C-alpha positions in Angstrom: -30.2 -9.0 -29.1 -27.7 -8.0 -26.4 -28.9 -4.7 -24.8 -25.6 -4.0 -23.0 -22.8 -2.3 -24.9 -19.6 -4.2 -25.9 -16.7 -3.8 -23.4 -14.9 -1.6 -26.1 -17.7 0.9 -25.8 -17.3 1.1 -22.0 -14.2 3.3 -22.4 -15.7 6.1 -20.2 -16.4 3.7 -17.4 -12.9 2.1 -17.7 -11.3 5.5 -17.7 -13.3 6.4 -14.5 -12.2 3.1 -12.9 -8.5 3.9 -13.6 -8.9 7.5 -12.2 -10.5 6.1 -9.1 -7.7 3.6 -8.6 -5.1 6.4 -9.0 -6.9 8.7 -6.6 -7.2 5.8 -4.1 -3.4 5.1 -4.3 -2.5 8.7 -4.0 -4.6 9.1 -0.8 -3.2 5.9 0.7 0.4 7.3 0.3 -0.7 10.6 1.9 -2.3 8.6 4.8 0.9 6.7 5.5 2.7 10.0 6.1 0.3 11.1 8.8 0.1 10.1 12.5 -2.4 7.3 13.3 -5.0 9.5 15.1 -4.5 12.7 13.2 -7.7 14.4 12.2 -6.6 14.8 8.6 -5.8 11.1 8.4 -9.3 10.2 9.5 -10.8 12.5 6.9 -8.6 10.9 4.2 -9.5 7.4 5.3 -13.1 8.3 4.9 -12.4 9.6 1.3 -10.6 6.3 0.6 -13.7 4.3 1.7 -16.0 6.4 -0.5 -13.7 6.0 -3.5 -13.4 2.3 -2.8 -17.2 1.9 -2.8 -17.6 3.9 -6.0 -14.8 1.8 -7.6 -16.5 -1.5 -6.5 -19.9 -0.4 -7.8 -18.3 0.6 -11.2 -16.4 -2.7 -11.5 -19.6 -4.6 -10.7 -21.4 -2.7 -13.4 -18.6 -3.4 -15.9 -18.5 -7.0 -15.0 -22.2 -7.5 -15.4 -22.2 -5.8 -18.8 -19.4 -8.0 -19.9 -21.0 -11.2 -18.6 -24.2 -10.8 -20.5 
């Protein structure tokens, strides 16, 4: 028996993945408006990296649960 939930039952993770992507896109737009070496830009770039890592981990989890 498959211990992993069906993809349909991963709606919470799918919703979180969508939210992370929207947050990432919003931050990238804000970054584009700032000067290259602005302190705020560096802070936002760090947040984008964190969101990207979370997004990748979540997508990996979803992929593995769908593959099994």
